[in-house]
N, C-alpha and C positions, 0 to 999 in steps of 0.2 A: 504494500500500500504506500502511495506517495502522498505526502501532505506538505502544504506551504502555509506557513504561519508567521505571526508577529509576536514579539514579547517585549514588554516595556517595563522599566523600573522607574517609577515616579519618585522624585527626590524632594524632600522638604525638611528643613532644619536638621540636617545630618542623618535623616532616616529615609529608608525606602518603603514604599507601600507594597506589602507582601500579601499574597493570597495563599491561605492554608487550604489546600484542595481536599475538602472533606464532605462534599455534598453530592457529587455525581457518582452514579453506579458505573462499574466497569471502566474506571478512570485510571490510565497508566500513571497519572500523577497523584493518585490517592495517598493522602498522608504526607505529601511533600509540600514545601513552601516554594512558591514561584512568583514571578512578576505577573502582570496582567497582559492579556492578548488573546489571540485565537486564530482561527482559520480564515484564509482569504475567501471572499465570495467572487463570483464571476465578474470580471471587468475591473476589479480593484487593484490599485497600486499598493505597495507596502504601506505608504502613508495613509491611504484611504482605509485600509484594513485596520491599521493601528488606531486611528482616531475613532472609528466605529466601535472596535472592541473595548477600548478604554472607556468610552461613554457607556456602553452596555454593561460592563462589569463594575464600574465605579461611580458612574454619574458625573464624572469630571470631563471637562472639555480641554483638550490639548490646544495650546496656543502656538507652541513650537516643540520640536523634538530633535534629538541628535541621533543619527544612524551610526551605530557603534560597531556592528559586525554581522556576519552570517555564521550561524551554527548549523552544521549538518549533523543531525541526531539520528543515529541508526539503532533501532531497537529490535532485537531478535529474541523470541521466546518460542516455546512449544506450540502456542496457539496464535501468535501474532508476529508479523514482520513488518516494520514500519521504517520508512526513510522520510525524515522531516527536514525541510529547509526553513529554518527559523531566522527571521529578520529581527535583529536585536537593537532596541532603542533605549535611550534614557530621556527624561524630560524633567525640568524643574520649572516649567512655564505652563501652568494649567489653572483652571478656575472651576468653581462649582462646589457642591456639597456631596460628600460620599453617600452612596446608597448601599443597601444590603445586596450582596452578590449571591446569585443562585448557584454558584459553583464552589463556594467556600467562604471562609471568614477573612475579611480584609483587616490588616493591622499595620500601623506604622512601626517599623523596627529599626533601631539604631544600626547604621551601616556596619559599625565595628562588631556587632553581635550576629549579623546575618549568617556567618559561616558556622555558628553553633546550632542552627536550626536543622531539622531533617530536610536535606536537599539531595538532589542528584549529585553524584561525585563530580560530574562534568560541569554542573552549574557553579561549583566552587571555583573552577578554573576561570570561567568568564566573569564571575562576580569580582574576582581579584583584579582582572583586567579593567573592569569598569571602575572599581574603587581607585585604582592607580592611574586612572585617566589615560590609559594606553591608547594608541592610535587605532584605526580601523583594523579589524582582524577577521580571519576566517578560521573557524575551529571545527574540526571533525571529531565526533564522539561516537564510539561504537560500544553498544551494550549487549551482553548476553544476559537475558532476564534483567535483573537490577544491578549487574556488576559491570563496571566500566572496564573493557578489555583492550581498548586502543584509543589513542588520541593523536591528532595532528594539529599543530597551530602554526598559522602564517600571519605575520604582522605586516601592515602596509603603512 
């Protein structure tokens, strides 16, 4: 299965808005903390998808965003094989009031404490790059079930 998605880390006061994925059934991200985002719809650019998904999941309107990288996420298990091309963004320029998310609980978490949360191992790699303000990157992550078995990182 091939998927194309966006993921955004909204930043405010030294914190990222994180989503604890605990509400959807059959969710590969169940129990993990991630940013907000989702799947492209027909005809959408990465920015179109990002703005729509952020609005749907948080109620917030992005005023601007920074395209930080592409993550190729390959997940293989006994019952599922997925290749996902994730367009990774950050933003500290948004407005509105948070709403309840139907995919999990939203919470502002100190950036310095993010790596202590239940995360995908590969997410720790790109979260460090985001925190350190690294340049645009391309990261490939290969998982067998929930175990990271291979990674490639290219910086631009």
